N, C-alpha and C positions, 0 to 999 in steps of 0.2 A: 938889322938896325928899320928903316923902312918897314918892312912886313912885322916887323915888334910895333912900331907905329900906328901903323894900318888895322890892324886885330883890338889893340889897344883903343881903338874912334872909333870900331865899327860899333853900332846900336845893337841892344842886346834887346834881341825880344822873347817879354814873358811866355810864359805856355801860355795856351786858348783856357780858359774856363769852361770847366765841360756844364752843354745844356742840365736842367735840373726838374725832376719829377718830385711833384709833393701831391700823397695821393692821401684821401680824405676815404673816410669810413661813416655815416653820418648816422644816428641813431638809430633817423625812422627808417637804416636799411635792414641794419643788424643790431639789436639792442646791448648786444655783449661783445668780451672781448674775442679777439682771432686770431686764430695760431697758425699759419697757413704759406705758401709761395706768393706773394706779390710779385707781378711778370707784365712790365707796361710794353707791349705790341708797338712798335713803327714801321705803319706800311704804305703803298705808295695810294693806297687807294681806298676808295670806304665799303665797297659794295665785291663779294661779301663783308659780316665783318669781319676785320681785322683778328682776330684771334681761332678765325674758325681759316685762317690761312698758317696758319702756324706750322712750320715743315726746315728742314736742313734746306731748306731750296727759298723758302716766303721770307716774310719780313723780318726787322731786326727785334731781338727782341734782349730787355736788358730782365734780369730777375736779385732780390732781398729776397730775407728771408723775415717773416715776423712772428715775434712771439708775446701772445697774448696781450695785443694792438687794441686801444681800446678806440673806441667810438669816438670821432673827431680830431682822435690824435693823429697829425702830420707826416705820416710815412715817406721816406725819404730816396728817392732812386737818383742817382749820381753816377760819375764817370767810378767809383768805385763800385760799381755795382755788378755781377756776372750777366756778361753780353755775346751775343752773337748775331751779325758775322764778324765785328767790332766793337767796339768801346763809344761810347756815348761823345768822349772828346772827339771822334775818329769821324764819327755822324758826318756828312758833309751837311751842310747849312741847307735849308729850304723848306716848302710844305712840307708836312705830312696827314694821313691821318694814325688818332693817336687811340689805345684805348687799356684798359687796366682789366687784369684779372687778379684774383686771389683763389687759389685753388687752395682751399681749407683741409686742416687736417683735425685728425679728433686722436686724444691719449688712451693709449693700451698699454695693458699690464700684460704681459704674455706669460705663459707654465714656467716658462726658463729665465724666469724672473727682470727682466728687463721691461721697463715702465719707456713710449715712444710717442712720437707727435706722427701717424701718418696718414694720410688720408684713406677712409672706411667704406663702403657703402650697403647696396644687400650684395652684392656678389652680381650682379649684372657690367655687361664692360661700360663705359662711359670713357672719354677722353677726358684729359684735364681740360680741354676747353667749353667741351659738350658736359659734365658731372653736375646732376641734381643738388642745388648747394654751394654750389662757385660762385663767387660774385662779379659782378662785370660793373666799370663802367659803361658809359656809352661812346662810340665813336664821334671824337671830334679832329676839325681841320686845325691846325696850328704851323704858327713858322716857329722855328727851329733853327737858331742861332747861339755863337757860343754865348756862355753865362745865360741865355735862357729860364727863365722859370716856368716849367706848366704847372696848373694846379690841375689835380681831376678827380672828380669824388663822384665813389662807388653808387650805385642809381640802382641794382636792381640782382635781385640773384637767378639762377637758370633754375627754370623749372624742372620740375619730375614726369617723365613722361610717364604714360598711362600705359596699364601693362597690358598685353598681348593679347589679341581674345580667341577664346580657344576656335576651331572649325571643326569638320566633316575630316576633314582630312590633320590637322595642324591642333596636336595638346600639345600645353606649358605648363612640367611642373615644377614645382618649387622645394628644394629639401633641404632643410636643416641637418647638418651635422654633428654631431656631439665629437667626432675627433676634435673639428677645426674649432668647435665653439670652445674643447678644452684648451684649447693650444693659445685662442687669442684672449680664453677671455672674454670674450660677449657672443652672443649669434653667427653662425660663418652661415652662407646657405651659397646653393651650387643650382644653379639653374640649367632644364633639359628644354628642347623645345624638340617635340618626338611625332615623326610623321608613320601612320600608316600605314597600309597596303590596302588597296579597293578587297568591297566587300567584309573587312574588320567587322563589320557589325553585325552580319548575313553569318557567319560562323565560328558561334561564339565557340566553337569546343575547340577550334583550331588555334595550334599555339606555331610563332613565327621564331627566322635568327633574327639576330639585330645587326644592323650595323653602324659602330660609333665612331659619326664621320664629325671629328673631333673640330672641325671649324666651329662660329659661331654663328648665330641666327639662327636659319631654314634650314635645312638641309637639302645641298644641291639647288639653292635657292629656287623651292618649289613654288609656285605659283598659279591659282587657275584664272587671274585677268589676265591679257595681252598686251596691257600697257608698255610702253616701250619700243626700241625698233629691232629690229635683223631677228624676227619670229619667223623660226623656218630657217634658219639659216646656221654655220657655225662662227663663233664669233673669230676671227683671225687670227687674235693676240692673244685670248683664252684655250680655242681649241674645242672648247665646251658648247654646248647648246643654252637657251634664255634658259630660266625658270621654267615660263608656258612649254616648250618644249620638250623638256624635262618631264613636266606637269604629265603631259600627254600620253608620252612612253609609261610613264610609273601607272596609268590610270588604262592601259593598253591589258585585253585580252592574255596574252605572251608574255607579257611581263614578269618577271619574278619576282611571288610573295614575301615582303621579307622588311620589320623595322627599318627606319633609322632615325638616329637621334643623335641632334650636336648638345654641345654644354657649354656656359654661361658661369666663369667662376673666375672672375676678375680677384687681381687680390691685392692689396694697401702699394705693390711695387709695379705689378704688368697688368693689363688688358688681360691674365691669362698666370694660370698658376703651376703649366705645363703637365699638369697632372700626373708630377715624382711627389715624394717625398721630399723638404725641404725644412733645411733648418732654420732660414728668417721665416718660408711663407707657411711653415705646419705641412703636418702627413695629408696632403693631398694624394698623392698617389694610391694609401688604405684604406681615401676616406670616398675614391674614386671608385675602386673597387669593393672593398667592404659595407661601405654605408650609400653610395648612391646609386649602381647598379643593381643589387638586391629588393632596393624600395621601387625603382623600375620595374623589377622581374617583376616583382608582386604587385604592381598598379595594372601593368600590361601584360599580355601573353605571350610573351618571350618562351625561346626554348633558353632554361638556365644552363648548359651544358657550354663545356670551353668553347668544344667542333662551332657554335654557331653563335656565336661575340667573335665580329671582327671588327679589325678598328682601320680607319682612312684617314687620314690629312696631308692637305700639304703645308710646307713651309714648317711655322711654330707649331700647328698640332702635325703633321709629316714626324719631327725629333718629339713629338708625344706618344705616337702611335706607334713608334720603334721602341722608344722605354716600355713603355705598357705593356709591352712584350716581350722585354727581355727583363723586366723588374718581377713582370710574376707572367711567366710563361707557361704556367697548369690551367691559367684565368680563359686564355683568350687561342683565339683557332685561324689567327692571319694579319699581318699588318700590312696596310697599301701603304703605303709610306712614298711620298710625291716631295721634291724638291725640301727637306728639312733642313732645320734652323741645324748648325755645324751638328756634326754626330764623333767625329774626332778631331781633336783638339786642337792636333799638331797643324790643322787648316781648320783654324778660327777664327773662320774667312782666310784671310792672305798672314794671319798672324803664326806663330808656332808659337803655344805659352808656355812647353817646359824649355825650347831654344832660342825665343828671340828676347831678345834685355827690355826693347822698346814696342809700341805696337801703333807708335804714328809712321817710325822712319827707319829704313835699315839700309849698311851700308853700301855705297855705290863706292867703289876702288878704295884710297888710300885716304881722302879727303873727303867726298861726299857723298851723301845721303837723299833719298828717293822717301816719298811719302806714299804711304801706303792706300790704297784706292778704298773706299767701304763698297758703296757702288758703281754700275757701269752699264752703260746702255748693251742692246746687243750685239752692239759695234764696237764694245770696247772702249768705249769713252769715256772717263771718270766723271761721274754726276758729283759725289759725295766724298770725299777722304773721312778718314779712322779719328786723326786729327777733328775735320771740323763739326762729326760728329758730337766727339767725347766736350767739345765748349758747349757746342748744343743743349743739348743733357744736362752741364754744370748751370746753366742757367733755369731751365724747368725744374732742377729740384736741388738740395744739399742730401751728401749722406741716403747717395741710393733712392731719391724719390723722384727724379725725372719721371719716373711713373711710361720711358720711354726702354728702348732695343738694347744698347748695352749695359745698362742699368736693371733693364729685366732681370738678364740672363746671373747677373751675380748677385742677384740676390734671390732666385731659383737655384742655381750651380754653387753657392760662395757657401765661406762661414759667418759667422755672424762677430761682427766687428768689436771691441770694449763697451761703445757707444749705445749693444743694443742693435746698430743698423747694421746694413749687409756692407763685407769687405771691400774693398774695389780691388778688383783683377788688374787694372792700371792706375795710373795718378790723372784727372781726367784732365790738367793741364801740360803735363811731361808727358806722358805716356809710358814712366818708368815700370814692368811689371813687376807685382809683387809675385814670387816663384813659389812661396808658402801658398798665399792665395790656389794658385794653376793645380799645386799637387795636390790641393783640397778638393778638389773638381775630379781628378782621376782618382784622387784613392775613395772618394764616397758613392762614382757609379758613375758619374755626371757626364765621361767623355764615356760614348757606350761603342763606342770600336773597341776600348783601352778591357769596356767591363767587359761585353763577348771574351777577348781574348783569355783573359781573366780567368773565367767562369766556365770557356768551353765544356772542359769536358761532360761538367753535369746539364748545362744550360742547352750544348748543343745540339743534344738526343733530341730535345724536347724541339726546335724551328723546324724540323726539314720539312720542306714543307711550306711554312707559313711565313717567308716576309718574300717584300714584293715589294721591288724601289722602281722610283720614275724622277729622276732630271733632268733639266733645260744644259745642252752646253756648254751654253751662253748665261748660266743662271745669274741676275743682276747682282750678286750679294756674293759672286762666285762659292753658293754653297756646294753644288757640283762637286769642285772639290777634294769636301771628308764626305762623300760618296762614292770619288773613285780609291778610295781609301780604305771605305769599306769595304767595297767590292775587292782589292785586292786581298783586303786581310778572308776574305770567304775564301779565296782563291785558294789561298794556300792550308787550311782547314783539314785534322785530320781528324780520325775515330769521335765521330764522324767526319768525312769531307760532304758539305753543304757549301755549293755554289750562289744559291741560292735568287731573282728574279732579277736581273738589270733591265730597265731600258731605258733609254737617253733619249733625247729629243734632240736634232742635228739637221742642217745647220742653223746657228741664230737663236735659238732658239733660250726664249729667259725667264723670268722668277715663275710668269705666272701660267707659262705654258702649258699645256696639261698632254699627254700623249693619248686619252681615251675620251669623246663624249662622256659628261656622267651617268647616263642613261648606258654607255657601254662597259661602264667602270664597274657599275651595280649587275649588271646581266657575271664579268667575271668573279666578282663573288660571288653571288650567289650559285654560281657551278661551284666552285669549289667548297663553298660547304656542301653540295648535294655528293658531293664527293665523301666529303668524310664524313656525312652524314649515313652513307653506303658500311664504310668502315665499323662505323662506331652502333651501328647496329646490328653487323659481325660481331 
């Protein structure tokens, strides 16, 4: 009875009111309605701008969709918004630097009949926080407390970057793909940066092999100025030389003469298409092989033979290199696959998408569960979990439009949902895995180990001598695990038996570590091409 009386007379605390952001777009900044993602960034400091520090390890972010938002109309971001790493109600009261960003979407009607709203640009890599045309408020210092109303006005548009300038060594090419244009119902471009060998102009009758180094930017960070540190040194974290030092090797008398090419192919869902045909992104594999490479070979004096086309890439580009070699085995003479994104989906990092029911955690004894990491240090310290990254991506965009890693994979590998957007592999709030999506990814050939095993009888003979793998033993994203699985598969292959070449960085070599300098890698590729050329001539 005493306890009941105490409970009856105890004060009742009403839940704290959420802070509230009210964001407007003045007509002077943008005259028409806006559809996109509004993200409010709450940071501890003003420099650099909060938008430039957004990451799973960065400031708090809160997001809502805007649909045909009219100029002057208030958009509200409050406790109901998607949030990371906490809700607005949970945000500790205090002084913060706040900035609003609107990631603008474009309405498109694809060849599959779906009309969707997605961020669409000219194919150049531009993350949401730096993409031309996106809208920003100025960073302001505010006091946030329960029930506070903070008003923000969009003040400017992110300007376009000037186009890159050609030099004696570097040429920039923009190619419109008719295949991708038909798929998206609007022009789609792929951009190439071409690094020419020494004396290219002095030998107009000479043709060269090509190394497609599938990362973005300038091949092997080539630069002729010595701005920066560590000139003449090997980076202790990455194991590679500076771009200036690579340039000196490239121009040397005894260096192999070949052409190197990087590609920019941003899609509405990720900064890279992964160079593969995709239900959500379109026929990027066919576009690269049948549109882009023939055009480059037409414009430059490339040897248009399979033995003279090699692929190289790390991480995203590592997956691409292997995927292109497997899916177009007659078109390329070799793939140099460095710390690739998951190439066996039984090791989708630490998730087995076929056997696990939840991506966020797995059972620990009869009652407990433990969280799955997404990123670690080379010493094994967890940096992000899968749950945290999923929540982070849910703030950046709904319907698969975050532009970040998990949803980038889903756009490449996964099916189109009934609404026309990528169908998620797992629920970004609960972690529940959709087994139908997992099986689609495997059956459509995106699980590269499963694809190679399924087609080995015809594929295997075309791969002999063409596969070269490297991974650090403590890859930050656990990508070495799928490489081990691929190696185990190759060791048991028959008719033909082919074990490929695997190199591992030990001990404690992470995601950015390379087994060779850029110059040494190019020398290895060139030697492989020379051997193949001798066989081709016979």
